Every structure is written in C-alpha cells, then in structure tokens.
PyMOL Python script that loads the backbone (N, CA, C, O; Angstrom):
from pymol import cmd

cmd.read_pdbstr("""\
ATOM      1  N   MET A   1     -23.856   6.657  12.558  1.00  0.00           N
ATOM      2  CA  MET A   1     -22.495   6.472  12.132  1.00  0.00           C
ATOM      3  C   MET A   1     -21.604   5.938  13.229  1.00  0.00           C
ATOM      4  O   MET A   1     -20.617   5.261  12.941  1.00  0.00           O
ATOM      5  N   GLY A   2     -21.923   6.223  14.483  1.00  0.00           N
ATOM      6  CA  GLY A   2     -21.045   5.839  15.561  1.00  0.00           C
ATOM      7  C   GLY A   2     -21.097   4.368  15.904  1.00  0.00           C
ATOM      8  O   GLY A   2     -20.133   3.837  16.456  1.00  0.00           O
ATOM      9  N   ASN A   3     -22.208   3.681  15.592  1.00  0.00           N
ATOM     10  CA  ASN A   3     -22.344   2.275  15.946  1.00  0.00           C
ATOM     11  C   ASN A   3     -22.522   1.430  14.704  1.00  0.00           C
ATOM     12  O   ASN A   3     -23.575   0.822  14.517  1.00  0.00           O
ATOM     13  N   GLU A   4     -21.527   1.381  13.864  1.00  0.00           N
ATOM     14  CA  GLU A   4     -21.597   0.621  12.641  1.00  0.00           C
ATOM     15  C   GLU A   4     -21.184  -0.814  12.894  1.00  0.00           C
ATOM     16  O   GLU A   4     -20.352  -1.091  13.758  1.00  0.00           O
ATOM     17  N   SER A   5     -21.765  -1.714  12.142  1.00  0.00           N
ATOM     18  CA  SER A   5     -21.419  -3.119  12.263  1.00  0.00           C
ATOM     19  C   SER A   5     -20.132  -3.393  11.500  1.00  0.00           C
ATOM     20  O   SER A   5     -19.951  -2.909  10.383  1.00  0.00           O
ATOM     21  N   THR A   6     -19.233  -4.174  12.106  1.00  0.00           N
ATOM     22  CA  THR A   6     -17.981  -4.539  11.460  1.00  0.00           C
ATOM     23  C   THR A   6     -18.186  -5.809  10.667  1.00  0.00           C
ATOM     24  O   THR A   6     -19.210  -6.472  10.832  1.00  0.00           O
ATOM     25  N   PRO A   7     -17.231  -6.175   9.798  1.00  0.00           N
ATOM     26  CA  PRO A   7     -17.400  -7.360   8.958  1.00  0.00           C
ATOM     27  C   PRO A   7     -17.676  -8.635   9.757  1.00  0.00           C
ATOM     28  O   PRO A   7     -18.336  -9.533   9.235  1.00  0.00           O
ATOM     29  N   ASN A   8     -17.204  -8.751  10.985  1.00  0.00           N
ATOM     30  CA  ASN A   8     -17.448  -9.963  11.752  1.00  0.00           C
ATOM     31  C   ASN A   8     -18.750  -9.900  12.529  1.00  0.00           C
ATOM     32  O   ASN A   8     -19.064 -10.819  13.285  1.00  0.00           O
ATOM     33  N   GLY A   9     -19.519  -8.818  12.352  1.00  0.00           N
ATOM     34  CA  GLY A   9     -20.826  -8.722  12.964  1.00  0.00           C
ATOM     35  C   GLY A   9     -20.837  -8.003  14.299  1.00  0.00           C
ATOM     36  O   GLY A   9     -21.915  -7.713  14.818  1.00  0.00           O
ATOM     37  N   SER A  10     -19.691  -7.707  14.871  1.00  0.00           N
ATOM     38  CA  SER A  10     -19.676  -7.008  16.153  1.00  0.00           C
ATOM     39  C   SER A  10     -19.924  -5.530  15.914  1.00  0.00           C
ATOM     40  O   SER A  10     -19.770  -5.033  14.799  1.00  0.00           O
ATOM     41  N   MET A  11     -20.304  -4.843  16.960  1.00  0.00           N
ATOM     42  CA  MET A  11     -20.586  -3.424  16.846  1.00  0.00           C
ATOM     43  C   MET A  11     -19.325  -2.616  17.064  1.00  0.00           C
ATOM     44  O   MET A  11     -18.521  -2.935  17.940  1.00  0.00           O
ATOM     45  N   ASN A  12     -19.147  -1.570  16.274  1.00  0.00           N
ATOM     46  CA  ASN A  12     -18.011  -0.669  16.405  1.00  0.00           C
ATOM     47  C   ASN A  12     -18.484   0.571  17.144  1.00  0.00           C
ATOM     48  O   ASN A  12     -19.291   1.340  16.620  1.00  0.00           O
ATOM     49  N   HIS A  13     -17.985   0.769  18.360  1.00  0.00           N
ATOM     50  CA  HIS A  13     -18.386   1.908  19.171  1.00  0.00           C
ATOM     51  C   HIS A  13     -17.335   3.004  19.150  1.00  0.00           C
ATOM     52  O   HIS A  13     -17.274   3.824  20.066  1.00  0.00           O
ATOM     53  N   ASN A  14     -16.506   3.026  18.111  1.00  0.00           N
ATOM     54  CA  ASN A  14     -15.470   4.041  17.942  1.00  0.00           C
ATOM     55  C   ASN A  14     -14.495   4.083  19.102  1.00  0.00           C
ATOM     56  O   ASN A  14     -14.036   5.159  19.484  1.00  0.00           O
ATOM     57  N   THR A  15     -14.174   2.935  19.666  1.00  0.00           N
ATOM     58  CA  THR A  15     -13.141   2.868  20.698  1.00  0.00           C
ATOM     59  C   THR A  15     -12.017   2.022  20.162  1.00  0.00           C
ATOM     60  O   THR A  15     -12.261   0.990  19.536  1.00  0.00           O
ATOM     61  N   PRO A  16     -10.781   2.443  20.396  1.00  0.00           N
ATOM     62  CA  PRO A  16      -9.653   1.626  19.955  1.00  0.00           C
ATOM     63  C   PRO A  16      -9.703   0.257  20.615  1.00  0.00           C
ATOM     64  O   PRO A  16     -10.174   0.118  21.744  1.00  0.00           O
ATOM     65  N   SER A  17      -9.215  -0.750  19.904  1.00  0.00           N
ATOM     66  CA  SER A  17      -9.256  -2.095  20.455  1.00  0.00           C
ATOM     67  C   SER A  17      -8.464  -2.151  21.742  1.00  0.00           C
ATOM     68  O   SER A  17      -7.385  -1.568  21.853  1.00  0.00           O
ATOM     69  N   GLY A  18      -9.014  -2.863  22.716  1.00  0.00           N
ATOM     70  CA  GLY A  18      -8.333  -3.020  23.988  1.00  0.00           C
ATOM     71  C   GLY A  18      -8.720  -1.958  24.997  1.00  0.00           C
ATOM     72  O   GLY A  18      -8.427  -2.119  26.181  1.00  0.00           O
ATOM     73  N   ASP A  19      -9.368  -0.878  24.579  1.00  0.00           N
ATOM     74  CA  ASP A  19      -9.779   0.158  25.512  1.00  0.00           C
ATOM     75  C   ASP A  19     -11.188  -0.127  26.005  1.00  0.00           C
ATOM     76  O   ASP A  19     -12.023  -0.668  25.280  1.00  0.00           O
ATOM     77  N   VAL A  20     -11.430   0.244  27.241  1.00  0.00           N
ATOM     78  CA  VAL A  20     -12.755   0.109  27.816  1.00  0.00           C
ATOM     79  C   VAL A  20     -13.545   1.349  27.425  1.00  0.00           C
ATOM     80  O   VAL A  20     -13.034   2.463  27.531  1.00  0.00           O
ATOM     81  N   PRO A  21     -14.804   1.170  26.969  1.00  0.00           N
ATOM     82  CA  PRO A  21     -15.592   2.348  26.623  1.00  0.00           C
ATOM     83  C   PRO A  21     -15.678   3.297  27.808  1.00  0.00           C
ATOM     84  O   PRO A  21     -15.824   2.866  28.952  1.00  0.00           O
ATOM     85  N   ASN A  22     -15.588   4.573  27.530  1.00  0.00           N
ATOM     86  CA  ASN A  22     -15.559   5.589  28.569  1.00  0.00           C
ATOM     87  C   ASN A  22     -16.908   6.278  28.605  1.00  0.00           C
ATOM     88  O   ASN A  22     -17.326   6.875  27.613  1.00  0.00           O
ATOM     89  N   THR A  23     -17.594   6.206  29.735  1.00  0.00           N
ATOM     90  CA  THR A  23     -18.908   6.830  29.853  1.00  0.00           C
ATOM     91  C   THR A  23     -18.852   8.141  30.611  1.00  0.00           C
ATOM     92  O   THR A  23     -19.876   8.815  30.722  1.00  0.00           O
ATOM     93  N   THR A  24     -17.698   8.534  31.138  1.00  0.00           N
ATOM     94  CA  THR A  24     -17.601   9.755  31.936  1.00  0.00           C
ATOM     95  C   THR A  24     -17.328  10.984  31.085  1.00  0.00           C
ATOM     96  O   THR A  24     -17.516  12.103  31.562  1.00  0.00           O
ATOM     97  N   GLY A  25     -16.896  10.817  29.853  1.00  0.00           N
ATOM     98  CA  GLY A  25     -16.604  11.955  28.996  1.00  0.00           C
ATOM     99  C   GLY A  25     -15.176  12.449  29.116  1.00  0.00           C
ATOM    100  O   GLY A  25     -14.756  13.298  28.329  1.00  0.00           O
ATOM    101  N   THR A  26     -14.414  11.941  30.081  1.00  0.00           N
ATOM    102  CA  THR A  26     -13.012  12.340  30.204  1.00  0.00           C
ATOM    103  C   THR A  26     -12.142  11.270  29.569  1.00  0.00           C
ATOM    104  O   THR A  26     -12.472  10.087  29.646  1.00  0.00           O
ATOM    105  N   PRO A  27     -11.035  11.661  28.942  1.00  0.00           N
ATOM    106  CA  PRO A  27     -10.174  10.672  28.297  1.00  0.00           C
ATOM    107  C   PRO A  27      -9.559   9.715  29.310  1.00  0.00           C
ATOM    108  O   PRO A  27      -9.149  10.118  30.398  1.00  0.00           O
ATOM    109  N   GLN A  28      -9.504   8.450  28.937  1.00  0.00           N
ATOM    110  CA  GLN A  28      -8.860   7.446  29.773  1.00  0.00           C
ATOM    111  C   GLN A  28      -7.596   6.982  29.080  1.00  0.00           C
ATOM    112  O   GLN A  28      -7.642   6.514  27.943  1.00  0.00           O
ATOM    113  N   ALA A  29      -6.475   7.108  29.755  1.00  0.00           N
ATOM    114  CA  ALA A  29      -5.214   6.639  29.200  1.00  0.00           C
ATOM    115  C   ALA A  29      -4.995   5.197  29.639  1.00  0.00           C
ATOM    116  O   ALA A  29      -5.259   4.834  30.785  1.00  0.00           O
ATOM    117  N   ARG A  30      -4.509   4.385  28.707  1.00  0.00           N
ATOM    118  CA  ARG A  30      -4.140   3.025  29.081  1.00  0.00           C
ATOM    119  C   ARG A  30      -2.942   3.099  29.996  1.00  0.00           C
ATOM    120  O   ARG A  30      -2.113   3.997  29.849  1.00  0.00           O
ATOM    121  N   PRO A  31      -2.827   2.182  30.933  1.00  0.00           N
ATOM    122  CA  PRO A  31      -1.666   2.209  31.829  1.00  0.00           C
ATOM    123  C   PRO A  31      -0.368   2.160  31.032  1.00  0.00           C
ATOM    124  O   PRO A  31      -0.164   1.257  30.221  1.00  0.00           O
ATOM    125  N   GLY A  32       0.499   3.124  31.265  1.00  0.00           N
ATOM    126  CA  GLY A  32       1.770   3.169  30.567  1.00  0.00           C
ATOM    127  C   GLY A  32       1.707   3.794  29.189  1.00  0.00           C
ATOM    128  O   GLY A  32       2.749   3.976  28.561  1.00  0.00           O
ATOM    129  N   GLY A  33       0.547   4.122  28.704  1.00  0.00           N
ATOM    130  CA  GLY A  33       0.424   4.656  27.359  1.00  0.00           C
ATOM    131  C   GLY A  33       0.983   6.050  27.208  1.00  0.00           C
ATOM    132  O   GLY A  33       1.807   6.294  26.326  1.00  0.00           O
ATOM    133  N   ALA A  34       0.552   6.971  28.051  1.00  0.00           N
ATOM    134  CA  ALA A  34       0.970   8.360  27.908  1.00  0.00           C
ATOM    135  C   ALA A  34       2.460   8.560  28.173  1.00  0.00           C
ATOM    136  O   ALA A  34       3.122   9.217  27.369  1.00  0.00           O
ATOM    137  N   PRO A  35       3.017   8.033  29.250  1.00  0.00           N
ATOM    138  CA  PRO A  35       4.462   8.232  29.478  1.00  0.00           C
ATOM    139  C   PRO A  35       5.311   7.612  28.372  1.00  0.00           C
ATOM    140  O   PRO A  35       6.322   8.189  27.971  1.00  0.00           O
ATOM    141  N   ALA A  36       4.917   6.463  27.884  1.00  0.00           N
ATOM    142  CA  ALA A  36       5.674   5.817  26.811  1.00  0.00           C
ATOM    143  C   ALA A  36       5.614   6.663  25.542  1.00  0.00           C
ATOM    144  O   ALA A  36       6.622   6.833  24.856  1.00  0.00           O
ATOM    145  N   ARG A  37       4.454   7.182  25.239  1.00  0.00           N
ATOM    146  CA  ARG A  37       4.295   8.020  24.048  1.00  0.00           C
ATOM    147  C   ARG A  37       5.115   9.300  24.185  1.00  0.00           C
ATOM    148  O   ARG A  37       5.763   9.724  23.228  1.00  0.00           O
ATOM    149  N   MET A  38       5.093   9.915  25.360  1.00  0.00           N
ATOM    150  CA  MET A  38       5.869  11.138  25.576  1.00  0.00           C
ATOM    151  C   MET A  38       7.358  10.863  25.405  1.00  0.00           C
ATOM    152  O   MET A  38       8.072  11.647  24.780  1.00  0.00           O
ATOM    153  N   TYR A  39       7.822   9.752  25.961  1.00  0.00           N
ATOM    154  CA  TYR A  39       9.236   9.384  25.852  1.00  0.00           C
ATOM    155  C   TYR A  39       9.630   9.192  24.390  1.00  0.00           C
ATOM    156  O   TYR A  39      10.636   9.738  23.938  1.00  0.00           O
ATOM    157  N   LEU A  40       8.835   8.412  23.651  1.00  0.00           N
ATOM    158  CA  LEU A  40       9.133   8.163  22.240  1.00  0.00           C
ATOM    159  C   LEU A  40       9.066   9.446  21.420  1.00  0.00           C
ATOM    160  O   LEU A  40       9.919   9.683  20.565  1.00  0.00           O
ATOM    161  N   ASN A  41       8.058  10.273  21.676  1.00  0.00           N
ATOM    162  CA  ASN A  41       7.934  11.535  20.930  1.00  0.00           C
ATOM    163  C   ASN A  41       9.116  12.450  21.172  1.00  0.00           C
ATOM    164  O   ASN A  41       9.523  13.189  20.276  1.00  0.00           O
ATOM    165  N   GLU A  42       9.669  12.411  22.363  1.00  0.00           N
ATOM    166  CA  GLU A  42      10.797  13.278  22.689  1.00  0.00           C
ATOM    167  C   GLU A  42      12.127  12.710  22.212  1.00  0.00           C
ATOM    168  O   GLU A  42      12.951  13.443  21.664  1.00  0.00           O
ATOM    169  N   LYS A  43      12.346  11.406  22.414  1.00  0.00           N
ATOM    170  CA  LYS A  43      13.669  10.825  22.217  1.00  0.00           C
ATOM    171  C   LYS A  43      13.872  10.100  20.887  1.00  0.00           C
ATOM    172  O   LYS A  43      15.008   9.973  20.430  1.00  0.00           O
ATOM    173  N   VAL A  44      12.797   9.622  20.256  1.00  0.00           N
ATOM    174  CA  VAL A  44      12.952   8.737  19.100  1.00  0.00           C
ATOM    175  C   VAL A  44      12.301   9.279  17.830  1.00  0.00           C
ATOM    176  O   VAL A  44      12.924   9.290  16.769  1.00  0.00           O
ATOM    177  N   VAL A  45      11.078   9.719  17.933  1.00  0.00           N
ATOM    178  CA  VAL A  45      10.283  10.060  16.749  1.00  0.00           C
ATOM    179  C   VAL A  45      10.951  11.099  15.844  1.00  0.00           C
ATOM    180  O   VAL A  45      10.951  10.911  14.627  1.00  0.00           O
ATOM    181  N   PRO A  46      11.523  12.190  16.380  1.00  0.00           N
ATOM    182  CA  PRO A  46      12.129  13.168  15.458  1.00  0.00           C
ATOM    183  C   PRO A  46      13.214  12.558  14.569  1.00  0.00           C
ATOM    184  O   PRO A  46      13.300  12.866  13.380  1.00  0.00           O
ATOM    185  N   TYR A  47      14.034  11.697  15.152  1.00  0.00           N
ATOM    186  CA  TYR A  47      15.134  11.085  14.396  1.00  0.00           C
ATOM    187  C   TYR A  47      14.620   9.995  13.462  1.00  0.00           C
ATOM    188  O   TYR A  47      15.140   9.817  12.361  1.00  0.00           O
ATOM    189  N   LEU A  48      13.607   9.276  13.900  1.00  0.00           N
ATOM    190  CA  LEU A  48      13.016   8.249  13.048  1.00  0.00           C
ATOM    191  C   LEU A  48      12.372   8.888  11.816  1.00  0.00           C
ATOM    192  O   LEU A  48      12.535   8.394  10.700  1.00  0.00           O
ATOM    193  N   LEU A  49      11.646   9.979  12.019  1.00  0.00           N
ATOM    194  CA  LEU A  49      11.027  10.667  10.880  1.00  0.00           C
ATOM    195  C   LEU A  49      12.072  11.231   9.930  1.00  0.00           C
ATOM    196  O   LEU A  49      11.913  11.163   8.712  1.00  0.00           O
ATOM    197  N   GLU A  50      13.142  11.788  10.490  1.00  0.00           N
ATOM    198  CA  GLU A  50      14.220  12.318   9.651  1.00  0.00           C
ATOM    199  C   GLU A  50      14.834  11.203   8.805  1.00  0.00           C
ATOM    200  O   GLU A  50      15.083  11.382   7.613  1.00  0.00           O
ATOM    201  N   GLY A  51      15.073  10.062   9.428  1.00  0.00           N
ATOM    202  CA  GLY A  51      15.631   8.923   8.696  1.00  0.00           C
ATOM    203  C   GLY A  51      14.677   8.399   7.641  1.00  0.00           C
ATOM    204  O   GLY A  51      15.103   8.026   6.548  1.00  0.00           O
ATOM    205  N   MET A  52      13.399   8.368   7.954  1.00  0.00           N
ATOM    206  CA  MET A  52      12.406   7.894   6.988  1.00  0.00           C
ATOM    207  C   MET A  52      12.311   8.846   5.792  1.00  0.00           C
ATOM    208  O   MET A  52      12.136   8.405   4.656  1.00  0.00           O
ATOM    209  N   LYS A  53      12.425  10.140   6.051  1.00  0.00           N
ATOM    210  CA  LYS A  53      12.425  11.108   4.941  1.00  0.00           C
ATOM    211  C   LYS A  53      13.642  10.881   4.047  1.00  0.00           C
ATOM    212  O   LYS A  53      13.547  10.953   2.821  1.00  0.00           O
ATOM    213  N   THR A  54      14.776  10.609   4.669  1.00  0.00           N
ATOM    214  CA  THR A  54      16.005  10.380   3.912  1.00  0.00           C
ATOM    215  C   THR A  54      15.878   9.162   3.011  1.00  0.00           C
ATOM    216  O   THR A  54      16.222   9.227   1.831  1.00  0.00           O
ATOM    217  N   ILE A  55      15.387   8.049   3.553  1.00  0.00           N
ATOM    218  CA  ILE A  55      15.284   6.849   2.710  1.00  0.00           C
ATOM    219  C   ILE A  55      14.185   6.991   1.659  1.00  0.00           C
ATOM    220  O   ILE A  55      14.244   6.353   0.608  1.00  0.00           O
ATOM    221  N   THR A  56      13.186   7.823   1.939  1.00  0.00           N
ATOM    222  CA  THR A  56      12.149   8.064   0.927  1.00  0.00           C
ATOM    223  C   THR A  56      12.731   8.817  -0.263  1.00  0.00           C
ATOM    224  O   THR A  56      12.413   8.513  -1.412  1.00  0.00           O
ATOM    225  N   LYS A  57      13.588   9.804   0.018  1.00  0.00           N
ATOM    226  CA  LYS A  57      14.214  10.569  -1.068  1.00  0.00           C
ATOM    227  C   LYS A  57      15.209   9.716  -1.843  1.00  0.00           C
ATOM    228  O   LYS A  57      15.217   9.724  -3.074  1.00  0.00           O
ATOM    229  N   GLU A  58      16.054   8.975  -1.112  1.00  0.00           N
ATOM    230  CA  GLU A  58      17.130   8.212  -1.751  1.00  0.00           C
ATOM    231  C   GLU A  58      16.653   6.881  -2.326  1.00  0.00           C
ATOM    232  O   GLU A  58      17.213   6.407  -3.314  1.00  0.00           O
ATOM    233  N   GLN A  59      15.640   6.274  -1.732  1.00  0.00           N
ATOM    234  CA  GLN A  59      15.117   4.963  -2.107  1.00  0.00           C
ATOM    235  C   GLN A  59      16.228   3.937  -2.324  1.00  0.00           C
ATOM    236  O   GLN A  59      16.376   3.406  -3.425  1.00  0.00           O
ATOM    237  N   PRO A  60      17.006   3.657  -1.279  1.00  0.00           N
ATOM    238  CA  PRO A  60      18.093   2.688  -1.411  1.00  0.00           C
ATOM    239  C   PRO A  60      17.542   1.266  -1.581  1.00  0.00           C
ATOM    240  O   PRO A  60      16.391   1.002  -1.233  1.00  0.00           O
ATOM    241  N   PRO A  61      18.360   0.355  -2.114  1.00  0.00           N
ATOM    242  CA  PRO A  61      17.886  -1.021  -2.310  1.00  0.00           C
ATOM    243  C   PRO A  61      17.687  -1.765  -0.983  1.00  0.00           C
ATOM    244  O   PRO A  61      16.972  -2.767  -0.937  1.00  0.00           O
ATOM    245  N   ASN A  62      18.308  -1.287   0.082  1.00  0.00           N
ATOM    246  CA  ASN A  62      18.188  -1.910   1.402  1.00  0.00           C
ATOM    247  C   ASN A  62      17.744  -0.858   2.423  1.00  0.00           C
ATOM    248  O   ASN A  62      18.557  -0.419   3.238  1.00  0.00           O
ATOM    249  N   PRO A  63      16.470  -0.444   2.397  1.00  0.00           N
ATOM    250  CA  PRO A  63      16.018   0.675   3.228  1.00  0.00           C
ATOM    251  C   PRO A  63      16.120   0.422   4.728  1.00  0.00           C
ATOM    252  O   PRO A  63      16.412   1.350   5.482  1.00  0.00           O
ATOM    253  N   LEU A  64      15.892  -0.789   5.172  1.00  0.00           N
ATOM    254  CA  LEU A  64      15.975  -1.057   6.610  1.00  0.00           C
ATOM    255  C   LEU A  64      17.400  -0.913   7.121  1.00  0.00           C
ATOM    256  O   LEU A  64      17.625  -0.338   8.186  1.00  0.00           O
ATOM    257  N   ARG A  65      18.362  -1.432   6.366  1.00  0.00           N
ATOM    258  CA  ARG A  65      19.763  -1.291   6.759  1.00  0.00           C
ATOM    259  C   ARG A  65      20.166   0.180   6.747  1.00  0.00           C
ATOM    260  O   ARG A  65      20.847   0.652   7.658  1.00  0.00           O
ATOM    261  N   THR A  66      19.742   0.897   5.711  1.00  0.00           N
ATOM    262  CA  THR A  66      20.069   2.311   5.599  1.00  0.00           C
ATOM    263  C   THR A  66      19.464   3.092   6.768  1.00  0.00           C
ATOM    264  O   THR A  66      20.131   3.943   7.356  1.00  0.00           O
ATOM    265  N   LEU A  67      18.212   2.806   7.104  1.00  0.00           N
ATOM    266  CA  LEU A  67      17.565   3.473   8.232  1.00  0.00           C
ATOM    267  C   LEU A  67      18.274   3.127   9.536  1.00  0.00           C
ATOM    268  O   LEU A  67      18.495   4.001  10.374  1.00  0.00           O
ATOM    269  N   GLY A  68      18.628   1.871   9.710  1.00  0.00           N
ATOM    270  CA  GLY A  68      19.350   1.462  10.910  1.00  0.00           C
ATOM    271  C   GLY A  68      20.686   2.170  11.049  1.00  0.00           C
ATOM    272  O   GLY A  68      21.040   2.633  12.134  1.00  0.00           O
ATOM    273  N   GLU A  69      21.426   2.253   9.955  1.00  0.00           N
ATOM    274  CA  GLU A  69      22.721   2.940   9.981  1.00  0.00           C
ATOM    275  C   GLU A  69      22.545   4.432  10.255  1.00  0.00           C
ATOM    276  O   GLU A  69      23.345   5.038  10.968  1.00  0.00           O
ATOM    277  N   PHE A  70      21.493   5.019   9.684  1.00  0.00           N
ATOM    278  CA  PHE A  70      21.198   6.429   9.938  1.00  0.00           C
ATOM    279  C   PHE A  70      20.928   6.647  11.423  1.00  0.00           C
ATOM    280  O   PHE A  70      21.443   7.593  12.020  1.00  0.00           O
ATOM    281  N   LEU A  71      20.112   5.764  12.022  1.00  0.00           N
ATOM    282  CA  LEU A  71      19.772   5.916  13.430  1.00  0.00           C
ATOM    283  C   LEU A  71      20.986   5.721  14.332  1.00  0.00           C
ATOM    284  O   LEU A  71      21.121   6.411  15.342  1.00  0.00           O
ATOM    285  N   ILE A  72      21.868   4.792  13.980  1.00  0.00           N
ATOM    286  CA  ILE A  72      23.092   4.601  14.763  1.00  0.00           C
ATOM    287  C   ILE A  72      23.964   5.842  14.675  1.00  0.00           C
ATOM    288  O   ILE A  72      24.496   6.304  15.685  1.00  0.00           O
ATOM    289  N   GLN A  73      24.113   6.384  13.470  1.00  0.00           N
ATOM    290  CA  GLN A  73      24.908   7.595  13.290  1.00  0.00           C
ATOM    291  C   GLN A  73      24.303   8.753  14.087  1.00  0.00           C
ATOM    292  O   GLN A  73      25.020   9.487  14.767  1.00  0.00           O
ATOM    293  N   LYS A  74      22.996   8.908  14.000  1.00  0.00           N
ATOM    294  CA  LYS A  74      22.317   9.991  14.719  1.00  0.00           C
ATOM    295  C   LYS A  74      22.446   9.786  16.228  1.00  0.00           C
ATOM    296  O   LYS A  74      22.609  10.753  16.973  1.00  0.00           O
ATOM    297  N   SER A  75      22.374   8.553  16.675  1.00  0.00           N
ATOM    298  CA  SER A  75      22.544   8.251  18.099  1.00  0.00           C
ATOM    299  C   SER A  75      23.919   8.666  18.578  1.00  0.00           C
ATOM    300  O   SER A  75      24.054   9.266  19.644  1.00  0.00           O
ATOM    301  N   ASN A  76      24.933   8.354  17.801  1.00  0.00           N
ATOM    302  CA  ASN A  76      26.299   8.739  18.169  1.00  0.00           C
ATOM    303  C   ASN A  76      26.435  10.251  18.239  1.00  0.00           C
ATOM    304  O   ASN A  76      27.099  10.776  19.133  1.00  0.00           O
ATOM    305  N   GLU A  77      25.805  10.957  17.297  1.00  0.00           N
ATOM    306  CA  GLU A  77      25.876  12.424  17.292  1.00  0.00           C
ATOM    307  C   GLU A  77      25.163  13.012  18.507  1.00  0.00           C
ATOM    308  O   GLU A  77      25.720  13.847  19.220  1.00  0.00           O
ATOM    309  N   VAL A  78      23.939  12.573  18.733  1.00  0.00           N
ATOM    310  CA  VAL A  78      23.116  13.152  19.803  1.00  0.00           C
ATOM    311  C   VAL A  78      23.647  12.755  21.176  1.00  0.00           C
ATOM    312  O   VAL A  78      23.815  13.607  22.048  1.00  0.00           O
ATOM    313  N   GLU A  79      23.910  11.475  21.370  1.00  0.00           N
ATOM    314  CA  GLU A  79      24.366  11.023  22.674  1.00  0.00           C
ATOM    315  C   GLU A  79      25.807  11.439  22.928  1.00  0.00           C
ATOM    316  O   GLU A  79      26.187  11.662  24.078  1.00  0.00           O
ATOM    317  N   GLY A  80      26.610  11.547  21.886  1.00  0.00           N
ATOM    318  CA  GLY A  80      27.975  12.024  22.036  1.00  0.00           C
ATOM    319  C   GLY A  80      27.989  13.482  22.442  1.00  0.00           C
ATOM    320  O   GLY A  80      28.788  13.891  23.285  1.00  0.00           O
ATOM    321  N   ALA A  81      27.091  14.281  21.833  1.00  0.00           N
ATOM    322  CA  ALA A  81      27.000  15.697  22.175  1.00  0.00           C
ATOM    323  C   ALA A  81      26.482  15.867  23.598  1.00  0.00           C
ATOM    324  O   ALA A  81      26.937  16.751  24.324  1.00  0.00           O
ATOM    325  N   ALA A  82      25.536  15.029  23.996  1.00  0.00           N
ATOM    326  CA  ALA A  82      24.991  15.113  25.352  1.00  0.00           C
ATOM    327  C   ALA A  82      26.038  14.706  26.375  1.00  0.00           C
ATOM    328  O   ALA A  82      26.093  15.270  27.468  1.00  0.00           O
ATOM    329  N   GLY A  83      26.868  13.731  26.028  1.00  0.00           N
ATOM    330  CA  GLY A  83      27.915  13.269  26.936  1.00  0.00           C
ATOM    331  C   GLY A  83      29.019  14.279  27.108  1.00  0.00           C
ATOM    332  O   GLY A  83      29.635  14.341  28.172  1.00  0.00           O
ATOM    333  N   SER A  84      29.289  15.078  26.081  1.00  0.00           N
ATOM    334  CA  SER A  84      30.360  16.062  26.177  1.00  0.00           C
ATOM    335  C   SER A  84      29.943  17.278  26.993  1.00  0.00           C
ATOM    336  O   SER A  84      30.797  18.070  27.392  1.00  0.00           O
ATOM    337  N   ASN A  85      28.638  17.443  27.250  1.00  0.00           N
ATOM    338  CA  ASN A  85      28.145  18.565  28.039  1.00  0.00           C
ATOM    339  C   ASN A  85      28.221  18.291  29.534  1.00  0.00           C
ATOM    340  O   ASN A  85      27.999  19.199  30.333  1.00  0.00           O
ATOM    341  N   LYS A  86      28.528  17.069  29.926  1.00  0.00           N
ATOM    342  CA  LYS A  86      28.585  16.724  31.340  1.00  0.00           C
ATOM    343  C   LYS A  86      29.869  17.292  31.956  1.00  0.00           C
ATOM    344  O   LYS A  86      30.923  17.344  31.322  1.00  0.00           O
ATOM    345  N   SER A  87      29.737  17.702  33.178  1.00  0.00           N
ATOM    346  CA  SER A  87      30.917  18.232  33.861  1.00  0.00           C
ATOM    347  C   SER A  87      31.771  17.096  34.370  1.00  0.00           C
ATOM    348  O   SER A  87      31.235  16.066  34.780  1.00  0.00           O
ATOM    349  N   PRO A  88      33.079  17.248  34.360  1.00  0.00           N
ATOM    350  CA  PRO A  88      33.957  16.179  34.850  1.00  0.00           C
ATOM    351  C   PRO A  88      33.783  15.998  36.347  1.00  0.00           C
ATOM    352  O   PRO A  88      33.585  16.968  37.080  1.00  0.00           O
ATOM    353  N   GLU A  89      33.859  14.761  36.795  1.00  0.00           N
ATOM    354  CA  GLU A  89      33.661  14.480  38.223  1.00  0.00           C
ATOM    355  C   GLU A  89      34.964  14.303  38.922  1.00  0.00           C
ATOM    356  O   GLU A  89      34.989  14.061  40.129  1.00  0.00           O
TER     357      GLU A  89
END
""", "prot")
cmd.dss("prot")
cmd.show_as("cartoon", "prot")
cmd.util.cbc("prot")
cmd.orient("prot")
C-alpha cells in the first residue's frame, strides 16, 4: 500500500510533494514551515474558521465579500482591544 503507482506512472512513497524522503525516522520540517504554521494557527485560523462557519450558516450571495468584511471587523475588534491594553508612553 505504501508504494502505489500514480496515474502518471511515478511511484507514490507517501511523502508530500516537494519534501525529501526521510530515512532517519524523525520528522523533517520544510524551512519556514513550522513557524509559519504556528503563526497562522495562532493569529489567523481561529478567526478564519469563525468567519467560514458564519458564511456557511448564512450562505450570502457574495461569500468572499462577506468573509472579507467579517475578517476586517474581527481585526478591528482584536487589534483594537490589544492596542487599548498598551500602557501610555
């Protein structure tokens, strides 16, 4: 099962495209992959998922615009709240 042939005839070794097969048994992170993922998971993904749930429930005729407006509104709320916590200089 691990070495199945793909439609173009190449072998599939269960490695994501662009990754070098790992023979040491330890996970190899692509350069910049883990920090970028951590940043997005912390700063973006929760709000993106919330917005996607909202447009799924409402099903507006212009979902991208609605999602964009939701994210702008959420950005103002989150970043505005973070800015008000700063001490005056």
